N, CA, C, O and the ligand as a Tripos MOL2 file, in Angstrom:
@<TRIPOS>MOLECULE
protein
  321   319    81     0     0
PROTEIN
NO_CHARGES

@<TRIPOS>ATOM
      1 N         264.7170  188.2870   24.8050 N.3       1 MET1
      2 CA        265.5100  189.4900   24.0220 C.3       1 MET1
      3 C         264.5680  190.0920   22.9450 C.2       1 MET1
      4 O         264.6070  191.3180   22.8500 O.2       1 MET1
      5 N         263.6920  189.3900   22.0830 N.am      2 PRO2
      6 CA        262.7630  190.1110   21.1720 C.3       2 PRO2
      7 C         261.8170  190.8230   21.9060 C.2       2 PRO2
      8 O         261.2620  191.7610   21.3340 O.2       2 PRO2
      9 N         261.5210  190.5610   23.0690 N.am      3 ALA3
     10 CA        260.5540  191.3600   23.8160 C.3       3 ALA3
     11 C         261.0210  192.5840   24.3020 C.2       3 ALA3
     12 O         260.2500  193.5300   24.4670 O.2       3 ALA3
     13 N         262.4130  192.6600   24.5840 N.am      4 ILE4
     14 CA        262.9610  194.0160   24.7590 C.3       4 ILE4
     15 C         263.1800  194.9350   23.5330 C.2       4 ILE4
     16 O         262.9930  196.1510   23.5010 O.2       4 ILE4
     17 N         263.5940  194.1600   22.5630 N.am      5 VAL5
     18 CA        263.7310  195.0300   21.3030 C.3       5 VAL5
     19 C         262.4720  195.5440   20.8150 C.2       5 VAL5
     20 O         262.4070  196.7380   20.5230 O.2       5 VAL5
     21 N         261.4260  194.7670   20.6850 N.am      6 TRP6
     22 CA        260.0420  195.4540   20.2700 C.3       6 TRP6
     23 C         259.2430  195.8680   21.4150 C.2       6 TRP6
     24 O         258.2060  196.4670   21.1260 O.2       6 TRP6
     25 N         259.4740  195.6970   22.5640 N.am      7 GLY7
     26 CA        258.7640  196.2880   23.6080 C.3       7 GLY7
     27 C         258.9930  197.6720   23.9710 C.2       7 GLY7
     28 O         258.0800  198.4410   24.2750 O.2       7 GLY7
     29 N         260.5280  198.0590   23.9280 N.am      8 VAL8
     30 CA        260.5950  199.3930   24.2370 C.3       8 VAL8
     31 C         260.1350  200.4450   23.1520 C.2       8 VAL8
     32 O         259.5890  201.4950   23.4900 O.2       8 VAL8
     33 N         260.3700  200.1280   21.8860 N.am      9 PRO9
     34 CA        259.7520  200.9500   20.9600 C.3       9 PRO9
     35 C         258.1060  201.1930   21.0110 C.2       9 PRO9
     36 O         257.5570  202.2840   20.8570 O.2       9 PRO9
     37 N         257.5720  200.1580   21.2150 N.am     10 LEU10
     38 CA        256.0780  200.1380   21.3510 C.3      10 LEU10
     39 C         255.6550  200.8810   22.6760 C.2      10 LEU10
     40 O         254.5520  201.4250   22.7390 O.2      10 LEU10
     41 N         256.6030  200.9010   23.8130 N.am     11 ALA11
     42 CA        256.2230  201.5890   24.9220 C.3      11 ALA11
     43 C         256.4100  203.0090   24.7850 C.2      11 ALA11
     44 O         255.7110  203.8130   25.4020 O.2      11 ALA11
     45 N         257.4580  203.3910   23.8890 N.am     12 LEU12
     46 CA        257.9560  204.6990   23.6890 C.3      12 LEU12
     47 C         256.6280  205.2780   22.6760 C.2      12 LEU12
     48 O         256.1150  206.3670   22.9360 O.2      12 LEU12
     49 N         256.2340  204.5960   21.7330 N.am     13 SER13
     50 CA        255.2450  205.0000   20.9560 C.3      13 SER13
     51 C         253.8190  205.3940   21.6370 C.2      13 SER13
     52 O         253.0050  206.1470   21.1020 O.2      13 SER13
     53 N         253.6580  204.8090   22.8220 N.am     14 ALA14
     54 CA        252.5620  204.8790   23.8860 C.3      14 ALA14
     55 C         252.6830  206.2020   24.4130 C.2      14 ALA14
     56 O         251.6550  206.7470   24.8150 O.2      14 ALA14
     57 N         253.9320  206.8920   24.4830 N.am     15 PHE15
     58 CA        254.0960  208.1300   25.0320 C.3      15 PHE15
     59 C         254.0050  209.2010   23.9000 C.2      15 PHE15
     60 O         254.0500  210.3870   24.2260 O.2      15 PHE15
     61 N         253.8780  208.8510   22.5960 N.am     16 GLY16
     62 CA        253.6080  209.8490   21.8310 C.3      16 GLY16
     63 C         254.8750  210.3350   21.0460 C.2      16 GLY16
     64 O         254.8000  211.4340   20.4960 O.2      16 GLY16
     65 N         256.0500  209.5960   20.9460 N.am     17 LEU17
     66 CA        257.1760  210.0160   20.5820 C.3      17 LEU17
     67 C         257.0910  209.9080   18.9070 C.2      17 LEU17
     68 O         256.2220  209.2680   18.3130 O.2      17 LEU17
     69 N         258.0960  210.6120   18.3180 N.am     18 SER18
     70 CA        258.0520  210.7280   16.9060 C.3      18 SER18
     71 C         258.6420  209.4170   16.3090 C.2      18 SER18
     72 O         259.4030  208.7800   17.0380 O.2      18 SER18
     73 N         258.3660  208.9310   15.0200 N.am     19 PRO19
     74 CA        258.9510  207.8230   14.4640 C.3      19 PRO19
     75 C         260.6220  207.9280   14.4510 C.2      19 PRO19
     76 O         261.3060  206.9150   14.5980 O.2      19 PRO19
     77 N         261.1540  209.1240   14.2810 N.am     20 LYS20
     78 CA        262.4480  209.4970   14.2930 C.3      20 LYS20
     79 C         263.0490  209.0730   15.5350 C.2      20 LYS20
     80 O         264.1120  208.4540   15.5000 O.2      20 LYS20
     81 N         262.5010  209.3320   16.5890 N.am     21 ILE21
     82 CA        263.2080  208.9830   17.8710 C.3      21 ILE21
     83 C         263.0260  207.6110   18.1100 C.2      21 ILE21
     84 O         263.9280  207.0170   18.7020 O.2      21 ILE21
     85 N         261.8450  206.8930   17.6950 N.am     22 MET22
     86 CA        261.7210  205.5370   17.8340 C.3      22 MET22
     87 C         262.8310  204.6610   16.9380 C.2      22 MET22
     88 O         263.3300  203.5780   17.2420 O.2      22 MET22
     89 N         263.0660  205.4850   15.7130 N.am     23 PHE23
     90 CA        264.0830  204.6620   15.0090 C.3      23 PHE23
     91 C         265.4650  204.6090   15.6940 C.2      23 PHE23
     92 O         266.1290  203.5810   15.8270 O.2      23 PHE23
     93 N         265.8490  205.9510   16.1500 N.am     24 ALA24
     94 CA        266.9550  206.0220   16.9800 C.3      24 ALA24
     95 C         266.9950  205.0240   18.1610 C.2      24 ALA24
     96 O         268.1250  204.6950   18.5210 O.2      24 ALA24
     97 N         266.1380  204.5880   18.6980 N.am     25 VAL25
     98 CA        265.8750  203.4970   19.6440 C.3      25 VAL25
     99 C         266.2150  202.1600   19.2010 C.2      25 VAL25
    100 O         267.1280  201.4760   19.6640 O.2      25 VAL25
    101 N         265.3490  201.8060   18.1920 N.am     26 ILE26
    102 CA        265.2070  200.5230   17.6540 C.3      26 ILE26
    103 C         266.7420  199.9580   16.8790 C.2      26 ILE26
    104 O         267.0960  198.7800   16.9310 O.2      26 ILE26
    105 N         267.4780  200.9770   16.2240 N.am     27 VAL27
    106 CA        268.6630  200.4770   15.6690 C.3      27 VAL27
    107 C         269.7180  200.1250   16.5470 C.2      27 VAL27
    108 O         270.3380  199.0710   16.4060 O.2      27 VAL27
    109 N         269.9760  201.0030   17.5110 N.am     28 PRO28
    110 CA        271.0130  200.4640   18.6630 C.3      28 PRO28
    111 C         270.5120  199.3500   19.4150 C.2      28 PRO28
    112 O         271.3690  198.5960   19.8750 O.2      28 PRO28
    113 N         269.2740  199.0770   19.6450 N.am     29 LEU29
    114 CA        268.7210  197.9280   20.2170 C.3      29 LEU29
    115 C         269.0940  196.7510   19.3810 C.2      29 LEU29
    116 O         269.6780  195.7610   19.8230 O.2      29 LEU29
    117 N         268.6780  196.9410   18.0040 N.am     30 GLY30
    118 CA        268.9020  195.7580   17.0550 C.3      30 GLY30
    119 C         270.2810  195.4150   17.1330 C.2      30 GLY30
    120 O         270.5830  194.2840   17.5160 O.2      30 GLY30
    121 N         271.2300  196.3100   16.7950 N.am     31 LEU31
    122 CA        272.6710  196.1940   16.7760 C.3      31 LEU31
    123 C         273.0630  195.3580   17.8320 C.2      31 LEU31
    124 O         273.7090  194.3270   17.6460 O.2      31 LEU31
    125 N         272.5700  195.9000   19.3190 N.am     32 ALA32
    126 CA        272.9030  195.1740   20.5550 C.3      32 ALA32
    127 C         272.7640  193.6310   20.4010 C.2      32 ALA32
    128 O         273.5810  192.7410   20.6340 O.2      32 ALA32
    129 N         271.4010  193.5790   19.9090 N.am     33 TRP33
    130 CA        270.8630  192.1290   19.8660 C.3      33 TRP33
    131 C         271.7130  191.1920   18.9340 C.2      33 TRP33
    132 O         271.9170  190.0270   19.2750 O.2      33 TRP33
    133 N         272.2540  191.7490   17.6480 N.am     34 VAL34
    134 CA        272.8160  191.0920   17.0020 C.3      34 VAL34
    135 C         274.2210  190.7160   17.4310 C.2      34 VAL34
    136 O         274.6690  189.5910   17.2110 O.2      34 VAL34
    137 N         274.9720  191.7470   18.0970 N.am     35 LEU35
    138 CA        276.2420  191.4680   18.7210 C.3      35 LEU35
    139 C         276.2200  190.4280   19.7740 C.2      35 LEU35
    140 O         277.0440  189.5140   19.7660 O.2      35 LEU35
    141 N         275.1350  190.5580   20.8460 N.am     36 ILE36
    142 CA        274.9040  189.6870   21.8310 C.3      36 ILE36
    143 C         274.8200  188.3060   21.2990 C.2      36 ILE36
    144 O         275.4680  187.4080   21.8370 O.2      36 ILE36
    145 N         273.9690  188.0540   20.1490 N.am     37 GLY37
    146 CA        273.6420  186.7490   19.4770 C.3      37 GLY37
    147 C         274.9300  186.2640   19.0100 C.2      37 GLY37
    148 O         275.2970  185.1210   19.2820 O.2      37 GLY37
    149 N         275.6660  187.0960   18.2960 N.am     38 GLY38
    150 CA        276.8270  186.8140   17.4340 C.3      38 GLY38
    151 C         278.0480  186.2960   18.4560 C.2      38 GLY38
    152 O         278.7200  185.3100   18.1540 O.2      38 GLY38
    153 N         278.2610  186.9980   19.6150 N.am     39 LEU39
    154 CA        279.1540  186.7450   20.8090 C.3      39 LEU39
    155 C         278.8270  185.3010   21.1720 C.2      39 LEU39
    156 O         279.6170  184.3590   21.2080 O.2      39 LEU39
    157 N         277.3880  185.2940   21.4630 N.am     40 GLY40
    158 CA        276.8730  184.0330   22.2310 C.3      40 GLY40
    159 C         277.1700  182.8510   21.4010 C.2      40 GLY40
    160 O         277.5860  181.8280   21.9450 O.2      40 GLY40
    161 N         276.9670  182.9180   19.9720 N.am     41 SER41
    162 CA        277.4030  181.8420   19.1250 C.3      41 SER41
    163 C         278.6990  181.4230   19.0230 C.2      41 SER41
    164 O         279.0230  180.2720   18.7320 O.2      41 SER41
    165 N         279.6070  182.5110   19.3010 N.am     42 LEU42
    166 CA        281.0550  182.2200   19.1640 C.3      42 LEU42
    167 C         281.5610  181.5380   20.5140 C.2      42 LEU42
    168 O         282.6100  180.8990   20.5990 O.2      42 LEU42
    169 N         280.7880  181.7340   21.4140 N.am     43 MET43
    170 CA        281.1420  181.1840   22.8200 C.3      43 MET43
    171 C         280.9160  179.5120   22.7760 C.2      43 MET43
    172 O         281.4780  178.7460   23.5590 O.2      43 MET43
    173 N         280.0040  179.1020   21.7310 N.am     44 ILE44
    174 CA        279.7220  177.7380   21.5680 C.3      44 ILE44
    175 C         280.9670  177.0630   21.3000 C.2      44 ILE44
    176 O         281.6110  177.4880   20.3420 O.2      44 ILE44
    177 N         281.4700  176.0180   22.0090 N.am     45 ALA45
    178 CA        282.8080  175.4580   21.6020 C.3      45 ALA45
    179 C         282.6260  173.9370   21.8510 C.2      45 ALA45
    180 O         281.7300  173.4630   22.5490 O.2      45 ALA45
    181 N         283.4570  173.3210   21.2820 N.am     46 CYS46
    182 CA        283.5850  171.6660   21.4190 C.3      46 CYS46
    183 C         283.7050  171.3740   22.9310 C.2      46 CYS46
    184 O         284.5790  171.8870   23.6290 O.2      46 CYS46
    185 N         282.8740  170.6100   23.3400 N.am     47 PRO47
    186 CA        282.9630  170.1700   24.7470 C.3      47 PRO47
    187 C         283.9260  169.3490   25.1860 C.2      47 PRO47
    188 O         284.1450  169.2110   26.3890 O.2      47 PRO47
    189 N         284.6560  168.6670   24.1750 N.am     48 ARG48
    190 CA        285.9600  167.7960   24.5450 C.3      48 ARG48
    191 C         287.2430  168.4820   24.4760 C.2      48 ARG48
    192 O         288.1390  168.1970   25.2690 O.2      48 ARG48
    193 N         287.4140  169.5580   23.3830 N.am     49 CYS49
    194 CA        288.7580  170.0280   23.2350 C.3      49 CYS49
    195 C         288.7370  171.4870   23.2940 C.2      49 CYS49
    196 O         289.8270  172.0580   23.3210 O.2      49 CYS49
    197 N         287.4730  172.3020   23.3240 N.am     50 GLY50
    198 CA        287.2390  173.5610   23.4870 C.3      50 GLY50
    199 C         287.3960  174.4350   22.2850 C.2      50 GLY50
    200 O         287.4380  175.6610   22.3930 O.2      50 GLY50
    201 N         287.4850  173.7950   21.1070 N.am     51 LYS51
    202 CA        287.7360  174.3720   19.6990 C.3      51 LYS51
    203 C         286.4300  175.0980   19.4640 C.2      51 LYS51
    204 O         285.4120  174.5220   19.8490 O.2      51 LYS51
    205 N         286.3110  176.3090   18.8720 N.am     52 SER52
    206 CA        285.1330  177.0770   18.4630 C.3      52 SER52
    207 C         284.4420  176.1840   17.1650 C.2      52 SER52
    208 O         285.0740  175.7710   16.1930 O.2      52 SER52
    209 N         283.1580  176.0250   17.3860 N.am     53 LEU53
    210 CA        282.5980  175.3210   16.2510 C.3      53 LEU53
    211 C         282.2880  176.1240   15.0240 C.2      53 LEU53
    212 O         281.7800  175.5990   14.0330 O.2      53 LEU53
    213 N         282.6060  177.4530   15.0910 N.am     54 PHE54
    214 CA        282.5290  178.2180   13.9800 C.3      54 PHE54
    215 C         283.7920  178.4290   13.3380 C.2      54 PHE54
    216 O         283.8430  179.2780   12.4470 O.2      54 PHE54
    217 N         284.7960  177.8010   13.6470 N.am     55 MET55
    218 CA        286.2520  178.0390   13.0100 C.3      55 MET55
    219 C         286.4300  176.8360   12.0350 C.2      55 MET55
    220 O         286.2090  175.7180   12.5000 O.2      55 MET55
    221 N         286.7500  176.9310   10.9280 N.am     56 ARG56
    222 CA        287.2660  175.9600    9.9920 C.3      56 ARG56
    223 C         288.4950  176.1150    9.5130 C.2      56 ARG56
    224 O         288.6550  176.5820    8.3860 O.2      56 ARG56
    225 N         289.4740  175.7700   10.2470 N.am     57 GLY57
    226 CA        290.8360  176.0120    9.9240 C.3      57 GLY57
    227 C         291.0370  177.5200   10.2170 C.2      57 GLY57
    228 O         290.8400  177.9570   11.3510 O.2      57 GLY57
    229 N         291.4400  178.3340    9.1650 N.am     58 PHE58
    230 CA        291.7310  179.7520    9.5420 C.3      58 PHE58
    231 C         290.5700  180.6920    9.3170 C.2      58 PHE58
    232 O         290.5960  181.8910    9.5950 O.2      58 PHE58
    233 N         289.5100  180.0160    8.7690 N.am     59 ILE59
    234 CA        288.2800  180.9960    8.3180 C.3      59 ILE59
    235 C         287.1590  180.5850    9.4620 C.2      59 ILE59
    236 O         287.1160  179.5220   10.0800 O.2      59 ILE59
    237 N         286.2410  181.7440    9.5810 N.am     60 SER60
    238 CA        285.0700  181.6890   10.3980 C.3      60 SER60
    239 C         283.8560  181.4660    9.4210 C.2      60 SER60
    240 O         283.7520  182.1000    8.3710 O.2      60 SER60
    241 N         282.9260  180.5010    9.8440 N.am     61 VAL61
    242 CA        281.6990  180.3420    9.1950 C.3      61 VAL61
    243 C         280.6330  180.7250    9.9650 C.2      61 VAL61
    244 O         280.8080  180.8210   11.1790 O.2      61 VAL61
    245 N         279.4960  180.9770    9.4590 N.am     62 PRO62
    246 CA        278.3000  181.5570   10.2740 C.3      62 PRO62
    247 C         277.4800  180.1490   10.7360 C.2      62 PRO62
    248 O         276.4980  180.2370   11.4730 O.2      62 PRO62
    249 N         277.9090  178.9960   10.2960 N.am     63 TRP63
    250 CA        277.1820  177.7460   10.9830 C.3      63 TRP63
    251 C         278.1380  176.8180   11.8130 C.2      63 TRP63
    252 O         279.3610  176.8820   11.6890 O.2      63 TRP63
    253 N         277.5660  176.0370   12.5840 N.am     64 PRO64
    254 CA        278.5280  175.4340   13.4800 C.3      64 PRO64
    255 C         278.8050  173.9730   12.8360 C.2      64 PRO64
    256 O         277.9060  173.4580   12.1720 O.2      64 PRO64
    257 N         279.8970  173.3750   13.0020 N.am     65 ALA65
    258 CA        280.3450  172.3360   12.3250 C.3      65 ALA65
    259 C         279.5340  170.9850   13.0710 C.2      65 ALA65
    260 O         279.1300  171.0360   14.2330 O.2      65 ALA65
    261 N         279.4080  169.9910   12.3350 N.am     66 LYS66
    262 CA        278.4840  168.7330   12.9410 C.3      66 LYS66
    263 C         279.5630  168.0130   13.5920 C.2      66 LYS66
    264 O         279.2910  167.2630   14.5290 O.2      66 LYS66
    265 N         280.6880  168.1520   13.2180 N.am     67 ARG67
    266 CA        281.7800  167.3310   13.8100 C.3      67 ARG67
    267 C         283.2810  168.0330   14.0970 C.2      67 ARG67
    268 O         283.9920  168.5830   13.2560 O.2      67 ARG67
    269 N         283.5020  167.8910   15.2430 N.am     68 CYS68
    270 CA        284.7290  169.0480   15.6910 C.3      68 CYS68
    271 C         285.9180  168.6320   14.5480 C.2      68 CYS68
    272 O         286.0610  167.4470   14.2480 O.2      68 CYS68
    273 N         286.5830  169.4660   14.0630 N.am     69 SER69
    274 CA        287.5970  169.4910   13.0460 C.3      69 SER69
    275 C         288.9360  169.2350   13.7720 C.2      69 SER69
    276 O         289.9460  169.0190   13.1030 O.2      69 SER69
    277 N         288.9770  169.2540   15.1810 N.am     70 ARG70
    278 CA        290.2770  169.0950   15.7900 C.3      70 ARG70
    279 C         290.2110  167.6790   16.3230 C.2      70 ARG70
    280 O         291.0700  166.8770   15.9560 O.2      70 ARG70
    281 N         289.1790  167.2840   17.2290 N.am     71 CYS71
    282 CA        289.2340  165.9910   17.9090 C.3      71 CYS71
    283 C         288.3100  164.9240   17.4300 C.2      71 CYS71
    284 O         288.2910  163.7660   17.8470 O.2      71 CYS71
    285 N         287.3380  165.5800   16.2600 N.am     72 GLY72
    286 CA        286.5270  164.5690   15.8430 C.3      72 GLY72
    287 C         285.1280  164.2130   16.4690 C.2      72 GLY72
    288 O         284.2980  163.4470   15.9780 O.2      72 GLY72
    289 N         285.0230  164.9290   17.6670 N.am     73 ALA73
    290 CA        283.9190  164.6030   18.4870 C.3      73 ALA73
    291 C         282.4470  165.1420   17.7990 C.2      73 ALA73
    292 O         282.3160  166.2370   17.2530 O.2      73 ALA73
    293 N         281.4510  164.1900   17.9430 N.am     74 ASP74
    294 CA        280.0710  164.3950   17.4270 C.3      74 ASP74
    295 C         279.4670  165.7090   18.1000 C.2      74 ASP74
    296 O         279.0610  165.5960   19.2570 O.2      74 ASP74
    297 N         279.3870  166.8170   17.5320 N.am     75 LEU75
    298 CA        278.8770  168.0290   18.0990 C.3      75 LEU75
    299 C         277.2270  168.3400   17.9170 C.2      75 LEU75
    300 O         276.6340  169.3540   18.2850 O.2      75 LEU75
    301 N         276.7580  167.3460   17.3430 N.am     76 THR76
    302 CA        275.2250  167.6090   17.0750 C.3      76 THR76
    303 C         274.3390  167.5450   18.5130 C.2      76 THR76
    304 O         273.2350  168.0640   18.6790 O.2      76 THR76
    305 N         275.0260  166.8550   19.3990 N.am     77 ASP77
    306 CA        274.4080  166.8240   20.9280 C.3      77 ASP77
    307 C         274.3320  167.9880   21.4100 C.2      77 ASP77
    308 O         273.2590  168.4560   21.7900 O.2      77 ASP77
    309 N         275.4180  168.6080   21.4660 N.am     78 CYS78
    310 CA        275.5180  170.0820   22.2890 C.3      78 CYS78
    311 C         274.9630  171.2470   21.5570 C.2      78 CYS78
    312 O         275.0770  172.3570   22.0760 O.2      78 CYS78
    313 N         274.3640  171.1160   20.3870 N.am     79 LEU79
    314 CA        273.7000  172.1000   19.6580 C.3      79 LEU79
    315 C         272.2330  172.0980   19.8720 C.2      79 LEU79
    316 O         271.5720  173.1000   19.5980 O.2      79 LEU79
    317 N         271.6800  170.9920   20.3600 N.am     80 ARG80
    318 CA        270.3990  170.6370   20.4220 C.3      80 ARG80
    319 C         269.7500  171.5640   21.7840 C.2      80 ARG80
    320 O         268.5650  171.4510   22.1000 O.2      80 ARG80
    321 ZN        286.8780  168.9480   19.8340 Zn       81 ZN81
@<TRIPOS>BOND
     1     1     2 1
     2     2     3 1
     3     3     4 2
     4     3     5 am
     5     5     6 1
     6     6     7 1
     7     7     8 2
     8     7     9 am
     9     9    10 1
    10    10    11 1
    11    11    12 2
    12    11    13 am
    13    13    14 1
    14    14    15 1
    15    15    16 2
    16    15    17 am
    17    17    18 1
    18    18    19 1
    19    19    20 2
    20    19    21 am
    21    21    22 1
    22    22    23 1
    23    23    24 2
    24    23    25 am
    25    25    26 1
    26    26    27 1
    27    27    28 2
    28    27    29 am
    29    29    30 1
    30    30    31 1
    31    31    32 2
    32    31    33 am
    33    33    34 1
    34    34    35 1
    35    35    36 2
    36    35    37 am
    37    37    38 1
    38    38    39 1
    39    39    40 2
    40    39    41 am
    41    41    42 1
    42    42    43 1
    43    43    44 2
    44    43    45 am
    45    45    46 1
    46    46    47 1
    47    47    48 2
    48    47    49 am
    49    49    50 1
    50    50    51 1
    51    51    52 2
    52    51    53 am
    53    53    54 1
    54    54    55 1
    55    55    56 2
    56    55    57 am
    57    57    58 1
    58    58    59 1
    59    59    60 2
    60    59    61 am
    61    61    62 1
    62    62    63 1
    63    63    64 2
    64    63    65 am
    65    65    66 1
    66    66    67 1
    67    67    68 2
    68    67    69 am
    69    69    70 1
    70    70    71 1
    71    71    72 2
    72    71    73 am
    73    73    74 1
    74    74    75 1
    75    75    76 2
    76    75    77 am
    77    77    78 1
    78    78    79 1
    79    79    80 2
    80    79    81 am
    81    81    82 1
    82    82    83 1
    83    83    84 2
    84    83    85 am
    85    85    86 1
    86    86    87 1
    87    87    88 2
    88    87    89 am
    89    89    90 1
    90    90    91 1
    91    91    92 2
    92    91    93 am
    93    93    94 1
    94    94    95 1
    95    95    96 2
    96    95    97 am
    97    97    98 1
    98    98    99 1
    99    99   100 2
   100    99   101 am
   101   101   102 1
   102   102   103 1
   103   103   104 2
   104   103   105 am
   105   105   106 1
   106   106   107 1
   107   107   108 2
   108   107   109 am
   109   109   110 1
   110   110   111 1
   111   111   112 2
   112   111   113 am
   113   113   114 1
   114   114   115 1
   115   115   116 2
   116   115   117 am
   117   117   118 1
   118   118   119 1
   119   119   120 2
   120   119   121 am
   121   121   122 1
   122   122   123 1
   123   123   124 2
   124   123   125 am
   125   125   126 1
   126   126   127 1
   127   127   128 2
   128   127   129 am
   129   129   130 1
   130   130   131 1
   131   131   132 2
   132   131   133 am
   133   133   134 1
   134   134   135 1
   135   135   136 2
   136   135   137 am
   137   137   138 1
   138   138   139 1
   139   139   140 2
   140   139   141 am
   141   141   142 1
   142   142   143 1
   143   143   144 2
   144   143   145 am
   145   145   146 1
   146   146   147 1
   147   147   148 2
   148   147   149 am
   149   149   150 1
   150   150   151 1
   151   151   152 2
   152   151   153 am
   153   153   154 1
   154   154   155 1
   155   155   156 2
   156   155   157 am
   157   157   158 1
   158   158   159 1
   159   159   160 2
   160   159   161 am
   161   161   162 1
   162   162   163 1
   163   163   164 2
   164   163   165 am
   165   165   166 1
   166   166   167 1
   167   167   168 2
   168   167   169 am
   169   169   170 1
   170   170   171 1
   171   171   172 2
   172   171   173 am
   173   173   174 1
   174   174   175 1
   175   175   176 2
   176   175   177 am
   177   177   178 1
   178   178   179 1
   179   179   180 2
   180   179   181 am
   181   181   182 1
   182   182   183 1
   183   183   184 2
   184   183   185 am
   185   185   186 1
   186   186   187 1
   187   187   188 2
   188   187   189 am
   189   189   190 1
   190   190   191 1
   191   191   192 2
   192   191   193 am
   193   193   194 1
   194   194   195 1
   195   195   196 2
   196   195   197 am
   197   197   198 1
   198   198   199 1
   199   199   200 2
   200   199   201 am
   201   201   202 1
   202   202   203 1
   203   203   204 2
   204   203   205 am
   205   205   206 1
   206   206   207 1
   207   207   208 2
   208   207   209 am
   209   209   210 1
   210   210   211 1
   211   211   212 2
   212   211   213 am
   213   213   214 1
   214   214   215 1
   215   215   216 2
   216   215   217 am
   217   217   218 1
   218   218   219 1
   219   219   220 2
   220   219   221 am
   221   221   222 1
   222   222   223 1
   223   223   224 2
   224   223   225 am
   225   225   226 1
   226   226   227 1
   227   227   228 2
   228   227   229 am
   229   229   230 1
   230   230   231 1
   231   231   232 2
   232   231   233 am
   233   233   234 1
   234   234   235 1
   235   235   236 2
   236   235   237 am
   237   237   238 1
   238   238   239 1
   239   239   240 2
   240   239   241 am
   241   241   242 1
   242   242   243 1
   243   243   244 2
   244   243   245 am
   245   245   246 1
   246   246   247 1
   247   247   248 2
   248   247   249 am
   249   249   250 1
   250   250   251 1
   251   251   252 2
   252   251   253 am
   253   253   254 1
   254   254   255 1
   255   255   256 2
   256   255   257 am
   257   257   258 1
   258   258   259 1
   259   259   260 2
   260   259   261 am
   261   261   262 1
   262   262   263 1
   263   263   264 2
   264   263   265 am
   265   265   266 1
   266   266   267 1
   267   267   268 2
   268   267   269 am
   269   269   270 1
   270   270   271 1
   271   271   272 2
   272   271   273 am
   273   273   274 1
   274   274   275 1
   275   275   276 2
   276   275   277 am
   277   277   278 1
   278   278   279 1
   279   279   280 2
   280   279   281 am
   281   281   282 1
   282   282   283 1
   283   283   284 2
   284   283   285 am
   285   285   286 1
   286   286   287 1
   287   287   288 2
   288   287   289 am
   289   289   290 1
   290   290   291 1
   291   291   292 2
   292   291   293 am
   293   293   294 1
   294   294   295 1
   295   295   296 2
   296   295   297 am
   297   297   298 1
   298   298   299 1
   299   299   300 2
   300   299   301 am
   301   301   302 1
   302   302   303 1
   303   303   304 2
   304   303   305 am
   305   305   306 1
   306   306   307 1
   307   307   308 2
   308   307   309 am
   309   309   310 1
   310   310   311 1
   311   311   312 2
   312   311   313 am
   313   313   314 1
   314   314   315 1
   315   315   316 2
   316   315   317 am
   317   317   318 1
   318   318   319 1
   319   319   320 2
@<TRIPOS>SUBSTRUCTURE
     1 MET1         2 RESIDUE 1 A MET
     2 PRO2         6 RESIDUE 1 A PRO
     3 ALA3        10 RESIDUE 1 A ALA
     4 ILE4        14 RESIDUE 1 A ILE
     5 VAL5        18 RESIDUE 1 A VAL
     6 TRP6        22 RESIDUE 1 A TRP
     7 GLY7        26 RESIDUE 1 A GLY
     8 VAL8        30 RESIDUE 1 A VAL
     9 PRO9        34 RESIDUE 1 A PRO
    10 LEU10       38 RESIDUE 1 A LEU
    11 ALA11       42 RESIDUE 1 A ALA
    12 LEU12       46 RESIDUE 1 A LEU
    13 SER13       50 RESIDUE 1 A SER
    14 ALA14       54 RESIDUE 1 A ALA
    15 PHE15       58 RESIDUE 1 A PHE
    16 GLY16       62 RESIDUE 1 A GLY
    17 LEU17       66 RESIDUE 1 A LEU
    18 SER18       70 RESIDUE 1 A SER
    19 PRO19       74 RESIDUE 1 A PRO
    20 LYS20       78 RESIDUE 1 A LYS
    21 ILE21       82 RESIDUE 1 A ILE
    22 MET22       86 RESIDUE 1 A MET
    23 PHE23       90 RESIDUE 1 A PHE
    24 ALA24       94 RESIDUE 1 A ALA
    25 VAL25       98 RESIDUE 1 A VAL
    26 ILE26      102 RESIDUE 1 A ILE
    27 VAL27      106 RESIDUE 1 A VAL
    28 PRO28      110 RESIDUE 1 A PRO
    29 LEU29      114 RESIDUE 1 A LEU
    30 GLY30      118 RESIDUE 1 A GLY
    31 LEU31      122 RESIDUE 1 A LEU
    32 ALA32      126 RESIDUE 1 A ALA
    33 TRP33      130 RESIDUE 1 A TRP
    34 VAL34      134 RESIDUE 1 A VAL
    35 LEU35      138 RESIDUE 1 A LEU
    36 ILE36      142 RESIDUE 1 A ILE
    37 GLY37      146 RESIDUE 1 A GLY
    38 GLY38      150 RESIDUE 1 A GLY
    39 LEU39      154 RESIDUE 1 A LEU
    40 GLY40      158 RESIDUE 1 A GLY
    41 SER41      162 RESIDUE 1 A SER
    42 LEU42      166 RESIDUE 1 A LEU
    43 MET43      170 RESIDUE 1 A MET
    44 ILE44      174 RESIDUE 1 A ILE
    45 ALA45      178 RESIDUE 1 A ALA
    46 CYS46      182 RESIDUE 1 A CYS
    47 PRO47      186 RESIDUE 1 A PRO
    48 ARG48      190 RESIDUE 1 A ARG
    49 CYS49      194 RESIDUE 1 A CYS
    50 GLY50      198 RESIDUE 1 A GLY
    51 LYS51      202 RESIDUE 1 A LYS
    52 SER52      206 RESIDUE 1 A SER
    53 LEU53      210 RESIDUE 1 A LEU
    54 PHE54      214 RESIDUE 1 A PHE
    55 MET55      218 RESIDUE 1 A MET
    56 ARG56      222 RESIDUE 1 A ARG
    57 GLY57      226 RESIDUE 1 A GLY
    58 PHE58      230 RESIDUE 1 A PHE
    59 ILE59      234 RESIDUE 1 A ILE
    60 SER60      238 RESIDUE 1 A SER
    61 VAL61      242 RESIDUE 1 A VAL
    62 PRO62      246 RESIDUE 1 A PRO
    63 TRP63      250 RESIDUE 1 A TRP
    64 PRO64      254 RESIDUE 1 A PRO
    65 ALA65      258 RESIDUE 1 A ALA
    66 LYS66      262 RESIDUE 1 A LYS
    67 ARG67      266 RESIDUE 1 A ARG
    68 CYS68      270 RESIDUE 1 A CYS
    69 SER69      274 RESIDUE 1 A SER
    70 ARG70      278 RESIDUE 1 A ARG
    71 CYS71      282 RESIDUE 1 A CYS
    72 GLY72      286 RESIDUE 1 A GLY
    73 ALA73      290 RESIDUE 1 A ALA
    74 ASP74      294 RESIDUE 1 A ASP
    75 LEU75      298 RESIDUE 1 A LEU
    76 THR76      302 RESIDUE 1 A THR
    77 ASP77      306 RESIDUE 1 A ASP
    78 CYS78      310 RESIDUE 1 A CYS
    79 LEU79      314 RESIDUE 1 A LEU
    80 ARG80      318 RESIDUE 1 A ARG
    81 ZN81       321 GROUP 0 **** ****
């Protein structure tokens, strides 16, 4: 994924495009990368009960739990 984010602007600069056009390309690509990464991390769930590792009760946190808050399964194995 980083190769796509940085490779496209570099390829465009090789064609002599202005920095403004490159910026218009880099920002959407960066946002798409963050969104895909964020959605991917939300897809990580407890292998035993399917609970999202990023949910603590009613709040969402940006780091995964070491132990499932619902069933108590050790989650450090599935994060490696
Ligand atoms: Zn669980």
